N, CA, C and O of each residue as an XYZ file, in Angstrom:
848
protein
N       0.852     -1.187      0.000
C       0.000      0.000      0.000
C       0.886      1.234      0.000
O       1.894      1.275      0.706
N       0.526      2.224     -0.772
C       1.311      3.440     -0.833
C       1.210      4.189      0.475
O       0.136      4.285      1.069
N       2.341      4.721      0.924
C       2.340      5.490      2.158
C       1.893      6.914      1.905
O       1.976      7.408      0.781
N       1.419      7.577      2.953
C       1.025      8.970      2.876
C       1.829      9.755      3.891
O       1.834      9.405      5.072
N       2.509     10.806      3.463
C       3.334     11.608      4.342
C       2.645     12.922      4.629
O       2.019     13.509      3.747
N       2.758     13.389      5.874
C       2.142     14.635      6.277
C       3.169     15.521      6.962
O       4.086     15.015      7.609
N       3.027     16.853      6.828
C       3.949     17.747      7.506
C       3.833     17.588      9.017
O       2.738     17.365      9.533
N       4.954     17.700      9.732
C       4.901     17.685     11.188
C       4.423     19.047     11.676
O       4.673     20.066     11.032
N       3.734     19.062     12.817
C       3.156     20.287     13.334
C       3.793     20.604     14.677
O       3.884     19.727     15.536
N       4.234     21.839     14.875
C       4.821     22.287     16.129
C       4.129     23.568     16.560
O       4.162     24.562     15.834
N       3.493     23.561     17.748
C       2.804     24.734     18.266
C       1.782     25.299     17.278
O       1.625     26.513     17.146
N       1.104     24.399     16.598
C       0.056     24.827     15.677
C       0.552     25.290     14.334
O      -0.250     25.641     13.469
N       1.868     25.302     14.133
C       2.432     25.732     12.855
C       3.317     24.629     12.298
O       3.895     23.852     13.057
N       3.427     24.556     10.976
C       4.302     23.528     10.406
C       5.752     23.771     10.801
O       6.291     24.843     10.525
N       6.390     22.802     11.437
C       7.814     22.894     11.732
C       8.605     22.535     10.480
O       9.556     23.223     10.108
N       8.197     21.458      9.847
C       8.733     21.090      8.546
C       7.561     20.650      7.685
O       6.684     19.922      8.151
N       7.541     21.077      6.455
C       6.412     20.732      5.600
C       6.909     20.346      4.221
O       8.054     20.611      3.857
N       6.028     19.718      3.465
C       6.343     19.314      2.107
C       5.769     20.329      1.123
O       4.583     20.654      1.155
N       6.641     20.815      0.254
C       6.281     21.806     -0.757
C       6.496     21.184     -2.129
O       7.525     20.557     -2.382
N       5.512     21.362     -3.018
C       5.581     20.810     -4.366
C       5.917     21.929     -5.335
O       5.122     22.847     -5.535
N       7.101     21.852     -5.937
C       7.550     22.837     -6.922
C       7.338     22.280     -8.320
O       7.810     21.189     -8.640
N       6.627     23.030     -9.150
C       6.357     22.581    -10.521
C       6.861     23.592    -11.545
O       6.731     23.376    -12.750
N       7.435     24.694    -11.067
C       7.913     25.741    -11.964
C       9.395     26.011    -11.763
O      10.193     25.078    -11.669
N       9.763     27.277    -11.697
C      11.178     27.624    -11.656
C      11.862     27.231    -10.354
O      13.091     27.180    -10.306
N      11.108     26.954     -9.300
C      11.735     26.496     -8.055
C      12.250     25.058     -8.148
O      12.871     24.565     -7.206
N      12.002     24.390     -9.256
C      12.658     23.106     -9.490
C      14.144     23.310     -9.757
O      14.950     22.401     -9.560
N      14.499     24.508    -10.204
C      15.888     24.813    -10.532
C      16.739     24.812     -9.267
O      16.410     25.489     -8.292
N      17.831     24.055     -9.282
C      18.656     23.861     -8.088
C      19.236     25.165     -7.567
O      19.250     25.397     -6.358
N      19.711     26.011     -8.456
C      20.330     27.263     -8.030
C      19.305     28.181     -7.373
O      19.591     28.815     -6.357
N      18.113     28.248     -7.957
C      17.099     29.147     -7.405
C      16.615     28.689     -6.034
O      16.531     29.502     -5.113
N      16.297     27.412     -5.879
C      15.775     26.949     -4.589
C      16.858     27.055     -3.518
O      16.539     27.330     -2.361
N      18.124     26.845     -3.867
C      19.213     26.964     -2.901
C      19.410     28.405     -2.461
O      19.789     28.662     -1.318
N      19.153     29.359     -3.375
C      19.274     30.772     -3.033
C      18.146     31.214     -2.107
O      18.319     32.132     -1.306
N      16.999     30.565     -2.217
C      15.833     30.976     -1.434
C      15.677     30.199     -0.139
O      15.122     30.723      0.827
N      16.148     28.975     -0.096
C      15.929     28.104      1.062
C      17.247     27.468      1.486
O      17.897     26.788      0.693
N      17.642     27.692      2.749
C      18.937     27.213      3.226
C      18.992     25.698      3.342
O      20.037     25.089      3.116
N      17.853     25.086      3.699
C      17.892     23.657      4.005
C      16.803     22.867      3.280
O      16.289     21.888      3.820
N      16.451     23.277      2.079
C      15.454     22.535      1.309
C      15.992     21.161      0.947
O      17.070     21.046      0.365
N      15.251     20.129      1.287
C      15.676     18.755      1.025
C      14.777     18.138     -0.045
O      13.552     18.171      0.070
N      15.384     17.584     -1.069
C      14.611     16.902     -2.103
C      14.092     15.586     -1.533
O      14.864     14.756     -1.052
N      12.767     15.407     -1.595
C      12.132     14.199     -1.071
C      11.792     13.229     -2.196
O      12.027     12.026     -2.081
N      11.235     13.760     -3.288
C      10.795     12.886     -4.380
C      10.461     13.704     -5.613
O      10.190     14.902     -5.532
N      10.487     13.038     -6.749
C       9.852     13.539     -7.971
C       8.444     12.959     -7.979
O       8.268     11.758     -7.775
N       7.446     13.795     -8.213
C       6.061     13.331     -8.084
C       5.170     14.047     -9.086
O       5.584     14.999     -9.747
N       3.929     13.561     -9.182
C       2.982     14.183    -10.106
C       1.708     14.583     -9.377
O       1.265     13.924     -8.436
N       1.141     15.680     -9.843
C      -0.159     16.168     -9.393
C      -1.177     15.779    -10.458
O      -1.150     16.306    -11.570
N      -2.056     14.873    -10.124
C      -2.999     14.344    -11.116
C      -4.200     15.255    -11.305
O      -4.620     15.957    -10.385
N      -4.745     15.230    -12.518
C      -5.945     15.966    -12.894
C      -5.754     17.473    -12.839
O      -6.696     18.222    -12.579
N      -4.517     17.910    -13.089
C      -4.192     19.327    -13.237
C      -3.280     19.491    -14.440
O      -2.668     18.536    -14.918
N      -3.206     20.726    -14.914
C      -2.373     21.035    -16.072
C      -1.616     22.330    -15.808
O      -2.132     23.235    -15.152
N      -0.393     22.416    -16.319
C       0.399     23.628    -16.217
C      -0.154     24.673    -17.185
O      -0.440     24.363    -18.341
N      -0.303     25.912    -16.709
C      -0.808     26.991    -17.557
C      -0.147     28.295    -17.119
O       0.368     28.396    -16.005
N      -0.165     29.287    -18.002
C       0.505     30.559    -17.734
C      -0.477     31.720    -17.867
O      -1.281     31.783    -18.797
N      -0.382     32.643    -16.894
C      -1.274     33.796    -16.847
C      -0.508     35.008    -16.326
O       0.574     34.877    -15.754
N      -1.089     36.190    -16.533
C      -0.511     37.400    -15.974
C       0.795     37.792    -16.639
O       1.094     37.366    -17.755
N       1.570     38.612    -15.937
C       2.829     39.084    -16.498
C       3.827     39.369    -15.387
O       3.489     39.985    -14.376
N       5.048     38.919    -15.584
C       6.153     39.200    -14.679
C       7.159     40.085    -15.386
O       7.640     39.733    -16.463
N       7.489     41.241    -14.796
C       8.510     42.084    -15.402
C       9.895     41.481    -15.195
O      10.841     41.844    -15.895
N      10.021     40.563    -14.237
C      11.307     39.895    -14.015
C      11.690     39.074    -15.241
O      12.851     39.064    -15.650
N      10.704     38.379    -15.829
C      10.942     37.495    -16.967
C      10.270     37.963    -18.252
O      10.419     37.315    -19.288
N       9.536     39.068    -18.213
C       8.819     39.595    -19.378
C       7.932     38.533    -20.027
O       8.048     38.248    -21.219
N       7.063     37.967    -19.234
C       6.139     36.969    -19.753
C       5.195     36.490    -18.679
O       5.265     36.918    -17.527
N       4.316     35.601    -19.069
C       3.319     35.086    -18.127
C       3.962     34.179    -17.089
O       5.055     33.649    -17.286
N       3.244     34.014    -15.966
C       3.722     33.201    -14.851
C       2.895     31.926    -14.751
O       1.735     31.889    -15.162
N       3.503     30.890    -14.202
C       2.841     29.594    -14.181
C       1.914     29.418    -12.991
O       2.079     30.030    -11.936
N       0.936     28.556    -13.208
C       0.081     28.053    -12.153
C      -0.423     26.693    -12.606
O      -0.066     26.223    -13.687
N      -1.242     26.068    -11.795
C      -1.885     24.815    -12.195
C      -3.386     25.049    -12.247
O      -3.942     25.771    -11.420
N      -4.034     24.436    -13.221
C      -5.481     24.553    -13.380
C      -6.073     23.150    -13.493
O      -5.431     22.255    -14.042
N      -7.284     22.945    -12.983
C      -7.902     21.623    -13.081
C      -8.015     21.160    -14.532
O      -8.423     21.926    -15.405
N      -7.655     19.918    -14.780
C      -7.723     19.355    -16.121
C      -7.711     17.837    -16.018
O      -6.643     17.237    -15.901
N      -8.884     17.203    -16.060
C      -8.960     15.750    -15.912
C      -8.058     15.021    -16.901
O      -7.935     15.408    -18.063
N      -7.433     13.960    -16.409
C      -6.577     13.081    -17.209
C      -5.227     13.687    -17.566
O      -4.480     13.109    -18.356
N      -4.904     14.848    -16.993
C      -3.580     15.420    -17.189
C      -2.797     15.356    -15.880
O      -3.379     15.250    -14.800
N      -1.477     15.420    -15.990
C      -0.601     15.409    -14.822
C       0.373     16.564    -14.896
O       0.841     16.929    -15.974
N       0.675     17.138    -13.743
C       1.747     18.121    -13.618
C       2.844     17.483    -12.772
O       2.614     17.110    -11.621
N       4.037     17.360    -13.348
C       5.156     16.762    -12.632
C       5.975     17.847    -11.942
O       6.029     18.988    -12.402
N       6.610     17.477    -10.837
C       7.436     18.433    -10.120
C       8.270     17.755     -9.052
O       8.444     16.536     -9.054
N       8.782     18.568     -8.141
C       9.687     18.108     -7.097
C       9.081     18.376     -5.731
O       8.600     19.478     -5.468
N       9.100     17.377     -4.860
C       8.674     17.552     -3.474
C       9.900     17.895     -2.643
O      10.866     17.134     -2.592
N       9.845     19.069     -1.983
C      10.900     19.477     -1.070
C      10.363     19.437      0.362
O       9.179     19.677      0.599
N      11.238     19.134      1.297
C      10.915     19.316      2.707
C      11.532     20.636      3.139
O      12.731     20.856      2.968
N      10.699     21.522      3.705
C      11.145     22.858      4.086
C      11.013     23.065      5.584
O      10.108     22.526      6.221
N      11.921     23.847      6.138
C      11.776     24.303      7.514
C      10.814     25.488      7.530
O      10.480     26.033      6.478
N      10.370     25.887      8.719
C       9.453     27.018      8.827
C      10.104     28.295      8.317
O       9.439     29.104      7.669
N      11.389     28.496      8.594
C      12.064     29.709      8.132
C      12.210     29.722      6.613
O      12.088     30.773      5.985
N      12.472     28.553      6.021
C      12.548     28.485      4.569
C      11.198     28.765      3.930
O      11.122     29.390      2.872
N      10.127     28.299      4.576
C       8.798     28.570      4.053
C       8.532     30.068      4.010
O       7.963     30.570      3.040
N       8.937     30.783      5.050
C       8.729     32.229      5.096
C       9.481     32.931      3.963
O       8.942     33.835      3.324
N      10.712     32.517      3.717
C      11.495     33.124      2.639
C      10.876     32.818      1.270
O      10.847     33.669      0.381
N      10.388     31.597      1.126
C       9.785     31.226     -0.150
C       8.476     31.977     -0.365
O       8.182     32.409     -1.480
N       7.686     32.135      0.702
C       6.461     32.924      0.594
C       6.778     34.344      0.140
O       6.072     34.913     -0.692
N       7.842     34.907      0.693
C       8.245     36.256      0.328
C       8.625     36.325     -1.146
O       8.246     37.264     -1.846
N       9.374     35.332     -1.617
C       9.801     35.307     -3.015
C       8.625     35.149     -3.965
O       8.624     35.707     -5.061
N       7.618     34.380     -3.537
C       6.459     34.118     -4.401
C       5.381     35.187     -4.295
O       4.467     35.238     -5.119
N       5.487     36.037     -3.284
C       4.429     37.030     -3.081
C       3.185     36.427     -2.476
O       2.085     36.939     -2.686
N       3.336     35.336     -1.721
C       2.189     34.716     -1.036
C       2.008     35.414      0.304
O       2.912     35.384      1.139
N       0.851     36.044      0.527
C       0.613     36.850      1.716
C      -0.552     36.307      2.523
O      -1.509     35.754      1.982
N      -0.442     36.482      3.846
C      -1.476     35.958      4.729
C      -2.827     36.612      4.483
O      -3.863     35.978      4.682
N      -2.833     37.875      4.051
C      -4.107     38.558      3.826
C      -4.706     38.255      2.458
O      -5.766     38.773      2.107
N      -4.022     37.417      1.694
C      -4.551     37.015      0.392
C      -4.376     38.027     -0.718
O      -4.942     37.856     -1.798
N      -3.603     39.084     -0.482
C      -3.464     40.136     -1.484
C      -2.360     39.867     -2.498
O      -2.239     40.597     -3.482
N      -1.564     38.844     -2.278
C      -0.476     38.553     -3.206
C      -0.935     37.815     -4.453
O      -2.087     37.388     -4.530
N      -0.047     37.661     -5.429
C      -0.402     36.997     -6.680
C      -0.526     35.479     -6.553
O      -1.125     34.831     -7.411
N       0.041     34.910     -5.483
C      -0.024     33.469     -5.274
C      -0.564     33.171     -3.876
O      -0.425     33.978     -2.957
N      -1.180     31.999     -3.735
C      -1.638     31.559     -2.422
C      -1.286     30.088     -2.236
O      -0.986     29.383     -3.199
N      -1.327     29.637     -0.986
C      -1.044     28.235     -0.673
C      -2.224     27.366     -1.071
O      -3.375     27.670     -0.756
N      -1.921     26.290     -1.761
C      -2.963     25.366     -2.210
C      -2.575     23.963     -1.743
O      -1.558     23.432     -2.189
N      -3.365     23.352     -0.854
C      -3.047     21.993     -0.394
C      -3.408     20.966     -1.452
O      -4.415     21.105     -2.146
N      -2.590     19.943     -1.570
C      -2.826     18.915     -2.584
C      -2.151     17.621     -2.159
O      -1.391     17.586     -1.192
N      -2.439     16.571     -2.891
C      -1.771     15.288     -2.707
C      -1.090     14.918     -4.014
O      -1.721     14.911     -5.071
N       0.198     14.612     -3.937
C       0.952     14.232     -5.130
C       1.459     12.810     -4.954
O       1.574     12.311     -3.834
N       1.761     12.163     -6.075
C       2.152     10.753     -6.062
C       3.511     10.562     -6.714
O       3.740     11.009     -7.838
N       4.410      9.897     -6.001
C       5.745      9.615     -6.524
C       5.711      8.372     -7.409
O       4.715      7.649     -7.452
N       6.817      8.138     -8.113
C       6.888      7.011     -9.047
C       6.723      5.672     -8.347
O       6.231      4.717     -8.949
N       7.130      5.586     -7.073
C       7.014      4.320     -6.357
C       5.639      4.124     -5.723
O       5.408      3.142     -5.018
N       4.734      5.061     -5.976
C       3.382      4.948     -5.456
C       3.145      5.657     -4.139
O       2.002      5.758     -3.693
N       4.202      6.154     -3.504
C       4.035      6.893     -2.257
C       3.326      8.219     -2.518
O       3.563      8.870     -3.536
N       2.470      8.606     -1.605
C       1.762      9.875     -1.751
C       2.217     10.850     -0.678
O       2.589     10.450      0.425
N       2.182     12.133     -1.014
C       2.629     13.186     -0.113
C       1.570     14.275     -0.027
O       1.061     14.740     -1.047
N       1.245     14.674      1.182
C       0.394     15.842      1.392
C       1.286     17.070      1.322
O       2.213     17.215      2.119
N       1.011     17.949      0.378
C       1.911     19.068      0.094
C       1.144     20.384      0.037
O      -0.085     20.418     -0.023
N       1.912     21.450      0.059
C       1.421     22.768     -0.313
C       2.111     23.168     -1.606
O       3.287     22.866     -1.807
N       1.385     23.846     -2.478
C       1.989     24.408     -3.672
C       1.492     25.840     -3.823
O       0.537     26.249     -3.163
N       2.140     26.586     -4.688
C       1.722     27.951     -4.952
C       0.822     27.975     -6.178
O       1.162     27.431     -7.229
N      -0.333     28.618     -6.023
C      -1.324     28.692     -7.103
C      -1.724     30.149     -7.281
O      -1.865     30.879     -6.300
N      -1.906     30.574     -8.517
C      -2.297     31.957     -8.767
C      -3.755     32.181     -8.376
O      -4.608     31.309     -8.537
N      -4.008     33.382     -7.857
C      -5.354     33.735     -7.418
C      -6.196     34.235     -8.594
O      -7.285     33.720     -8.845
N      -5.689     35.237     -9.312
C      -6.399     35.811    -10.458
C      -5.785     35.276    -11.740
O      -4.567     35.294    -11.914
N      -6.639     34.803    -12.631
C      -6.140     34.184    -13.849
C      -6.315     35.058    -15.087
O      -5.328     35.427    -15.724
N      -7.555     35.393    -15.436
C      -7.769     36.106    -16.684
C      -7.588     35.160    -17.850
O      -7.956     33.988    -17.766
N      -7.026     35.657    -18.938
C      -6.824     34.797    -20.103
C      -5.413     34.251    -20.128
O      -4.477     34.864    -19.615
N      -5.281     33.083    -20.739
C      -3.965     32.459    -20.828
C      -3.047     33.285    -21.718
O      -3.457     33.798    -22.759
N      -1.793     33.400    -21.283
C      -0.787     34.137    -22.032
C       0.472     33.285    -22.156
O       0.555     32.203    -21.575
N       1.439     33.771    -22.907
C       2.666     33.005    -23.136
C       3.750     33.423    -22.148
O       3.886     34.608    -21.843
N       4.517     32.467    -21.650
C       5.717     32.812    -20.892
C       6.800     33.239    -21.867
O       6.696     32.978    -23.066
N       7.837     33.892    -21.366
C       8.970     34.191    -22.234
C       9.738     32.895    -22.520
O       9.713     31.952    -21.729
N      10.409     32.875    -23.651
C      11.223     31.708    -24.006
C      12.271     31.442    -22.934
O      12.564     30.295    -22.599
N      12.828     32.526    -22.406
C      13.882     32.399    -21.416
C      13.350     31.776    -20.124
O      14.018     30.946    -19.508
N      12.168     32.172    -19.728
C      11.574     31.642    -18.501
C      11.201     30.175    -18.676
O      11.461     29.351    -17.798
N      10.594     29.856    -19.803
C      10.214     28.473    -20.066
C      11.447     27.581    -20.113
O      11.419     26.453    -19.620
N      12.519     28.078    -20.700
C      13.768     27.320    -20.754
C      14.331     27.091    -19.351
O      14.871     26.025    -19.059
N      14.202     28.091    -18.493
C      14.680     27.985    -17.116
C      13.904     26.907    -16.359
O      14.489     26.121    -15.615
N      12.585     26.876    -16.555
C      11.744     25.860    -15.924
C      12.095     24.471    -16.453
O      12.261     23.528    -15.680
N      12.206     24.352    -17.784
C      12.489     23.058    -18.398
C      13.858     22.532    -17.985
O      14.029     21.328    -17.799
N      14.834     23.428    -17.839
C      16.158     22.988    -17.422
C      16.125     22.446    -16.000
O      16.782     21.450    -15.698
N      15.359     23.100    -15.124
C      15.201     22.594    -13.766
C      14.543     21.228    -13.753
O      14.932     20.346    -12.988
N      13.539     21.060    -14.609
C      12.854     19.766    -14.704
C      13.802     18.673    -15.187
O      13.768     17.549    -14.686
N      14.644     19.003    -16.157
C      15.609     18.027    -16.674
C      16.654     17.684    -15.614
O      17.005     16.517    -15.439
N      17.144     18.688    -14.918
C      18.152     18.456    -13.882
C      17.608     17.590    -12.747
O      18.352     16.817    -12.142
N      16.321     17.716    -12.459
C      15.699     16.918    -11.402
C      15.230     15.558    -11.910
O      14.662     14.764    -11.160
N      15.475     15.304    -13.183
C      15.167     14.010    -13.806
C      13.672     13.698    -13.786
O      13.266     12.583    -13.459
N      12.868     14.683    -14.134
C      11.453     14.426    -14.376
C      11.329     13.582    -15.643
O      12.276     13.522    -16.427
N      10.186     12.927    -15.863
C      10.052     12.089    -17.060
C      10.432     12.846    -18.332
O      10.050     14.000    -18.524
N      11.188     12.175    -19.189
C      11.722     12.818    -20.391
C      10.619     13.393    -21.273
O      10.778     14.477    -21.835
N       9.508     12.679    -21.399
C       8.410     13.160    -22.239
C       7.823     14.452    -21.684
O       7.426     15.336    -22.444
N       7.768     14.560    -20.366
C       7.226     15.769    -19.747
C       8.185     16.936    -19.942
O       7.754     18.057    -20.216
N       9.481     16.680    -19.801
C      10.474     17.738    -20.028
C      10.391     18.241    -21.462
O      10.459     19.447    -21.703
N      10.247     17.332    -22.407
C      10.129     17.727    -23.816
C       8.855     18.537    -24.044
O       8.859     19.494    -24.818
N       7.777     18.163    -23.378
C       6.525     18.920    -23.505
C       6.704     20.344    -22.983
O       6.153     21.288    -23.549
N       7.470     20.497    -21.908
C       7.757     21.836    -21.396
C       8.542     22.646    -22.430
O       8.232     23.809    -22.688
N       9.545     22.023    -23.006
C      10.408     22.741    -23.945
C       9.651     23.199    -25.184
O      10.037     24.184    -25.814
N       8.589     22.505    -25.539
C       7.877     22.807    -26.787
C       6.584     23.591    -26.571
O       5.829     23.801    -27.522
N       6.315     24.025    -25.345
C       5.139     24.859    -25.101
C       5.301     26.201    -25.804
O       6.420     26.643    -26.066
N       4.186     26.838    -26.105
C       4.229     28.143    -26.763
C       4.869     29.172    -25.841
O       4.592     29.214    -24.642
N       5.728     30.000    -26.423
C       6.393     31.044    -25.652
C       6.721     32.196    -26.580
O       6.534     32.098    -27.793
N       7.208     33.282    -26.014
C       7.586     34.453    -26.804
C       8.899     35.004    -26.264
O       9.087     35.071    -25.049
N       9.786     35.389    -27.129
C      11.081     35.897    -26.690
C      10.908     37.185    -25.900
O      10.125     38.054    -26.285
N      11.633     37.309    -24.800
C      11.565     38.514    -23.983
C      12.052     39.717    -24.782
O      12.942     39.600    -25.624
N      11.457     40.873    -24.506
C      11.798     42.088    -25.237
C      12.998     42.804    -24.633
O      13.502     43.771    -25.203
N      13.457     42.326    -23.471
C      14.632     42.909    -22.843
C      15.393     41.790    -22.139
O      14.915     40.658    -22.064
N      16.563     42.106    -21.632
C      17.400     41.097    -20.985
C      16.750     40.634    -19.692
O      16.403     41.445    -18.833
N      16.589     39.331    -19.559
C      15.974     38.747    -18.368
C      16.899     37.673    -17.794
O      17.732     37.126    -18.517
N      16.758     37.363    -16.488
C      15.793     37.958    -15.563
C      16.253     39.302    -15.026
O      17.445     39.529    -14.816
N      15.281     40.196    -14.805
C      15.576     41.450    -14.137
C      15.713     41.200    -12.646
O      15.021     40.347    -12.090
N      16.594     41.934    -12.004
C      16.777     41.778    -10.564
C      15.533     42.235     -9.828
O      14.939     43.264    -10.153
N      15.152     41.451     -8.831
C      14.044     41.814     -7.955
C      14.625     41.991     -6.560
O      14.778     41.018     -5.822
N      14.944     43.208     -6.201
C      15.668     43.476     -4.960
C      14.846     43.177     -3.722
O      15.401     43.071     -2.629
N      13.518     43.038     -3.870
C      12.675     42.823     -2.695
C      12.728     41.380     -2.198
O      12.310     41.093     -1.077
N      13.241     40.473     -3.029
C      13.263     39.062     -2.657
C      14.435     38.776     -1.736
O      15.579     39.098     -2.057
N      14.147     38.165     -0.583
C      15.197     37.796      0.362
C      15.805     36.464     -0.078
O      15.131     35.434     -0.070
N      17.079     36.492     -0.462
C      17.750     35.281     -0.879
C      19.108     35.203     -0.211
O      19.634     36.207      0.268
N      19.666     34.017     -0.180
C      20.939     33.811      0.472
C      22.067     34.286     -0.420
O      22.032     34.062     -1.630
N      23.081     34.948      0.162
C      24.208     35.429     -0.634
C      25.081     34.279     -1.108
O      24.980     33.154     -0.619
N      25.922     34.581     -2.052
C      26.860     33.589     -2.574
C      27.666     32.979     -1.445
O      28.177     33.683     -0.573
N      27.772     31.639     -1.473
C      28.551     30.964     -0.462
C      27.788     30.707      0.814
O      28.393     30.308      1.809
N      26.447     30.925      0.830
C      25.647     30.692      2.020
C      25.633     29.224      2.399
O      25.994     28.361      1.598
N      25.214     28.947      3.625
C      25.202     27.578      4.122
C      24.128     26.769      3.419
O      22.940     27.076      3.519
N      24.548     25.743      2.713
C      23.587     24.844      2.057
C      23.957     23.411      2.368
O      23.746     22.511      1.556
N      24.514     23.204      3.557
C      25.030     21.882      3.900
C      23.945     20.843      4.040
O      24.219     19.645      3.963
N      22.698     21.285      4.248
C      21.613     20.337      4.429
C      20.692     20.250      3.218
O      19.631     19.630      3.283
N      21.095     20.866      2.125
C      20.238     20.834      0.937
C      20.156     19.423      0.388
O      21.060     18.611      0.590
N      19.027     19.127     -0.332
C      18.876     17.818     -0.933
C      19.965     17.541     -1.945
O      20.502     16.435     -1.992
N      20.297     18.531     -2.756
C      21.427     18.447     -3.659
C      22.304     19.621     -3.301
O      21.889     20.768     -3.472
N      23.490     19.379     -2.815
C      24.356     20.467     -2.402
C      25.140     20.960     -3.600
O      26.127     20.336     -3.988
N      24.715     22.084     -4.204
C      25.379     22.572     -5.401
C      26.606     23.382     -5.052
O      26.809     23.764     -3.899
N      27.416     23.638     -6.048
C      28.512     24.562     -5.832
C      27.931     25.925     -5.531
O      26.848     26.258     -6.012
N      28.633     26.715     -4.742
C      28.130     28.037     -4.395
C      27.939     28.841     -5.659
O      28.840     28.887     -6.496
N      26.771     29.488     -5.828
C      26.536     30.268     -7.037
C      27.512     31.419     -7.122
O      27.966     31.938     -6.102
N      27.833     31.815     -8.337
C      28.814     32.858     -8.535
C      28.263     34.216     -8.165
O      29.034     35.155     -7.962
N      26.952     34.349     -8.071
C      26.340     35.615     -7.712
C      24.961     35.339     -7.145
O      24.404     34.253     -7.306
N      24.430     36.346     -6.480
C      23.078     36.215     -5.969
C      22.111     36.266     -7.132
O      22.214     37.147     -7.985
N      21.173     35.332     -7.181
C      20.161     35.385     -8.232
C      18.906     35.976     -7.638
O      18.356     35.438     -6.678
N      18.456     37.061     -8.191
C      17.272     37.742     -7.691
C      16.149     37.565     -8.695
O      15.873     38.448     -9.507
N      15.505     36.409     -8.625
C      14.433     36.095     -9.562
C      13.217     35.636     -8.798
O      13.334     34.956     -7.779
N      12.059     36.002     -9.281
C      10.822     35.723     -8.534
C       9.702     35.356     -9.465
O       9.575     35.911    -10.557
N       8.875     34.401     -9.022
C       7.669     34.072     -9.765
C       6.594     35.103     -9.510
O       5.685     35.256    -10.326
N       6.673     35.804     -8.414
C       5.637     36.754     -8.044
C       5.575     37.899     -9.014
O       6.609     38.415     -9.439
N       4.370     38.307     -9.374
C       4.200     39.411    -10.311
C       4.681     40.698     -9.696
O       4.473     40.933     -8.506
N       5.325     41.542    -10.490
C       5.727     42.855    -10.015
C       4.573     43.837    -10.043
O       4.652     44.901     -9.429
N       3.528     43.505    -10.730
C       2.349     44.360    -10.805
C       1.425     44.034     -9.661
O       0.729     43.020     -9.705
N       1.395     44.872     -8.624
C       0.594     44.609     -7.446
C      -0.754     45.305     -7.499
O      -1.486     45.294     -6.509
N      -1.102     45.909     -8.627
C      -2.376     46.622     -8.701
C      -3.532     45.657     -8.823
O      -4.685     46.081     -8.897
């Protein structure tokens, strides 16, 4: 029987929780810059949802990703185990706010790993959608590269690479100084994949810069 994992709870708040990344946070450099101790738990899929892009990010000059209900489709991604402090930093990077005014909110879900194990996770989902738009080629490539590096199914990685996109009109990513990230050479001794220290701070965010 497949096991089900749940976040541990300390004083009414998650001490460590499982986060499902399906977009640019799959990228090793980005998640390491945002979370000091993010641990890779599994590659997994979210069933009956589909990856879609809406809105606009000035950081990447294109639409931002979310998941939308879609029977018989799967969204693949990475399950990370996060500490409470890492969750706060990631919320800040994504623009997820307790009052619900940010572009993303926490969405509870259950994802399934290749071995059949299931995980109760939180993921980031966009609040306002509007009409579907194209991500920039550069952003889509960044997401697809993270998916390939994490060894998601090859067919899914290829599907990411061939999604409709549009070339950014300016050099991306633009720095987002409001995002709290770890400086070059920060402690990543407990990361799921301990990468070489990045050569510079990467200031990139999925959160929309348009807060109106």
